[in-house]
C-alpha positions in Angstrom: -0.2 -0.1 0.4 1.6 3.0 -1.1 1.1 6.4 1.6 -1.5 9.0 0.8 -1.1 12.6 -0.2 -1.5 14.4 2.7 -4.4 16.3 1.4 -6.6 13.5 0.7 -5.1 11.9 4.3 -6.5 15.0 6.0 -9.7 15.1 4.5 -10.3 11.5 5.9 -8.9 12.3 9.2 -11.3 15.5 9.6 -14.3 13.1 8.8 -12.8 10.7 11.3 -12.7 13.5 13.8 -16.5 14.2 13.3 -17.7 10.9 13.9 -15.5 10.6 17.3 -15.7 14.0 18.8 -18.3 16.4 19.1 -17.9 18.8 16.3 -20.0 21.7 15.4 -22.9 23.1 17.2 -23.8 22.3 20.6 -26.1 23.1 24.0 -24.5 22.2 27.2 -27.2 21.6 30.2 -28.0 24.5 30.6 -28.8 25.4 27.3 -26.2 27.7 26.7 -25.0 27.3 22.8 -21.3 26.8 21.0 -19.1 25.5 18.2 -16.5 22.9 18.3 -14.9 23.5 15.0 -11.4 21.6 14.4 -8.3 24.4 13.7 -5.4 22.5 12.5 -4.7 18.5 12.0 -0.9 17.8 11.8 -0.2 14.1 10.3 3.0 13.4 12.7 3.4 9.5 11.2 2.8 7.4 8.9 3.6 3.4 8.7 2.5 0.8 6.4 1.2 -2.1 8.3 -0.6 -5.6 8.4 -4.3 -5.5 9.7 -6.3 -8.2 10.0 -3.9 -9.9 7.3 -4.2 -6.9 4.8 -2.2 -4.2 3.9 -3.4 -0.9 5.6 -1.7 2.3 6.9 -1.4 3.3 10.4 -1.8 7.3 10.3 -0.5 9.1 14.4 -1.8 12.4 14.3 -2.6 15.1 16.0 -5.5 18.2 15.9 -6.7 20.8 17.9 -10.2 22.3 18.5 -11.6 25.9 19.0 -15.0 26.3 21.2 -16.7 29.1 20.8 -19.5 30.2 23.1 -21.8 33.0 23.9 -19.1 33.6 26.9 -16.3 34.3 24.6 -14.2 37.3 25.5 -11.6 38.6 23.0 -9.0 38.2 26.4 -5.9 36.5 24.9 -5.0 35.0 27.6 -8.8 33.2 27.7 -7.5 31.2 24.1 -6.3 28.7 26.0 -9.6 27.3 27.9 -11.0 27.5 23.7 -8.3 25.2 22.4 -7.8 21.8 23.3 -5.1 19.3 21.5 -5.0 15.5 21.0 -3.2 13.1 19.8 -5.2 9.8 17.9 -4.3 7.5 15.2 -6.1 5.4 13.0 -6.0 2.3 10.5 -7.1 3.0 6.5 -6.9 0.2 4.2 -6.5 0.4 0.8 -10.2 1.3 0.0 -9.2 4.3 2.5 -11.8 2.9 5.0 -10.9 3.7 8.5 -11.0 0.3 9.8 -9.9 1.1 13.5 -9.9 4.9 15.6 -7.7 5.1 18.6 -8.1 8.0 20.7 -5.1 9.2 23.2 
């Protein structure tokens, strides 16, 4: 299995992140609205592996999310409270299907 180009790989990763995490609009228990977006995806490592007796690609990556809410302030020091960084991995087959997603 050949390594993928980063654009296609980031598209697959982005779609899978949206499935695994609460990305988009949401409301908390008190009814306050917020919107979570993916702000950055970094591919850290790609490895050809065998998974379930087939060739596959394991990808280790990190990504950042940003939460906007009705309580958002323009104070740069508050930025760290609205940004989160995650380190995950996934395994993709030759048909670009995600076979496994691992958080953390």
